[in-house]
C-alpha positions as CSV (number, residue, x, y, z in Angstrom):
1,M,102.0,121.3,86.5
2,S,101.1,122.8,83.2
3,D,97.7,122.7,81.8
4,P,98.1,120.6,78.3
5,G,94.6,121.9,77.0
6,A,91.5,119.9,75.9
7,L,92.5,116.1,74.8
8,T,91.5,116.2,70.8
9,D,89.9,113.6,69.4
10,E,92.6,112.6,67.4
11,E,95.0,112.2,71.1
12,L,91.9,109.9,72.3
13,T,91.2,108.0,68.8
14,A,95.2,107.4,69.3
15,I,94.6,106.7,73.2
16,E,92.3,104.2,72.5
17,E,94.5,102.7,69.3
18,R,96.7,101.4,72.2
19,V,94.2,100.4,74.3
20,A,93.1,98.0,71.1
21,A,96.6,96.7,70.3
22,A,97.1,96.1,74.3
23,T,97.4,92.3,75.6
24,P,93.7,91.8,76.7
25,G,92.3,92.2,80.2
26,P,91.6,91.7,82.8
27,W,94.9,92.4,84.6
28,H,96.2,91.0,87.8
29,V,98.4,91.9,90.7
30,R,100.2,88.7,91.0
31,Q,103.8,87.7,93.8
32,L,105.3,85.5,92.7
33,D,108.2,84.3,93.3
34,D,111.1,82.8,91.4
35,D,114.8,81.6,92.3
36,A,115.4,83.9,89.0
37,A,113.6,87.0,89.8
38,M,112.6,86.9,93.9
39,C,109.8,88.5,95.0
40,L,108.9,88.8,91.4
41,V,105.7,92.0,91.6
42,A,103.8,91.6,88.3
43,V,101.0,92.7,86.4
44,S,99.2,89.1,84.5
45,T,96.5,87.8,82.6
46,A,95.9,85.3,85.3
47,P,94.6,86.3,89.3
48,D,96.6,86.0,92.1
49,T,96.6,82.6,93.9
50,G,98.0,84.1,96.9
51,R,100.8,81.0,96.2
52,G,103.9,83.3,95.6
53,E,104.2,80.1,93.0
54,R,108.3,80.0,92.2
55,R,108.9,79.2,88.1
56,P,108.0,76.5,86.7
57,G,105.0,76.9,88.7
58,F,103.3,79.6,87.2
59,D,103.1,80.4,82.9
60,H,105.4,83.2,82.5
61,G,103.8,83.5,78.7
62,T,100.7,85.1,81.4
63,I,102.8,87.8,82.1
64,V,102.3,91.7,81.2
65,A,105.3,93.5,83.5
66,A,107.1,93.5,85.9
67,A,107.1,96.1,89.0
68,L,110.2,94.5,91.2
69,V,112.5,92.4,90.6
70,Q,115.1,91.9,92.8
71,R,118.1,89.3,91.9
72,P,118.8,90.9,89.6
73,R,118.0,94.5,90.1
74,Y,116.2,94.9,87.0
75,V,112.5,96.6,88.1
76,D,113.2,98.2,91.5
77,V,111.8,101.4,91.4
78,A,113.5,103.6,94.7
79,D,110.0,104.6,96.3
80,E,109.5,101.0,96.7
81,R,105.7,101.9,95.6
82,W,105.6,97.9,94.0
83,D,102.5,96.7,94.5
84,E,101.0,100.3,94.3
85,N,103.0,100.7,90.5
86,A,101.6,96.8,90.0
87,D,97.7,98.0,91.3
88,F,98.1,101.2,89.0
89,I,99.1,99.0,86.6
90,S,96.2,96.5,86.4
91,H,94.0,98.3,87.0
92,A,95.1,101.1,83.5
93,R,93.1,98.4,81.7
94,R,89.9,98.8,82.5
95,D,90.7,102.9,84.0
96,V,91.6,103.6,81.1
97,P,89.4,102.5,78.3
98,R,86.6,103.5,81.2
99,L,88.1,107.1,80.4
100,V,88.0,107.7,77.3
101,E,84.5,106.5,77.0
102,E,83.4,109.0,79.5
103,V,85.4,111.8,77.7
104,R,83.3,111.1,74.4
105,R,80.0,110.3,76.7
106,L,80.1,114.2,77.8
107,R,81.5,115.5,74.8
108,R,77.9,113.6,73.0
109,L,75.9,115.0,75.8
110,L,77.9,118.6,75.5
111,A,77.3,118.4,71.5
112,A,73.9,117.4,72.1
113,G,72.9,120.9,74.9
114,D,72.1,117.9,77.5
115,L,74.8,118.3,79.8
116,A,74.1,122.5,80.5
117,S,70.6,121.8,80.1
118,G,71.1,119.4,83.5
119,G,70.5,116.0,81.4
120,A,73.7,113.3,82.8
């Protein structure tokens, strides 16, 4: 992996803008079962119930992304990491804003000289 260099303030701002524009969180992994989608692994604004609901038993308007849609094979990644991908996507809604804020916090400490003196 090549070194992309330091993250600029403009890049951090662009990341924050994408976060602000995305569907509000929290996001959750949902295991759904649908005659059309078959074993749907989705990211949703609604928590998983553990019941593997079938349509119309779940609100399609809460689905943010799909990590597996088997029938027809629209979403079916070759490495079979559907659950892991859905977990990553759902956590990104919380993780990305926290990481951006941490970068900004550390930059403030560096600018104030606190990080070099051990103040964190």
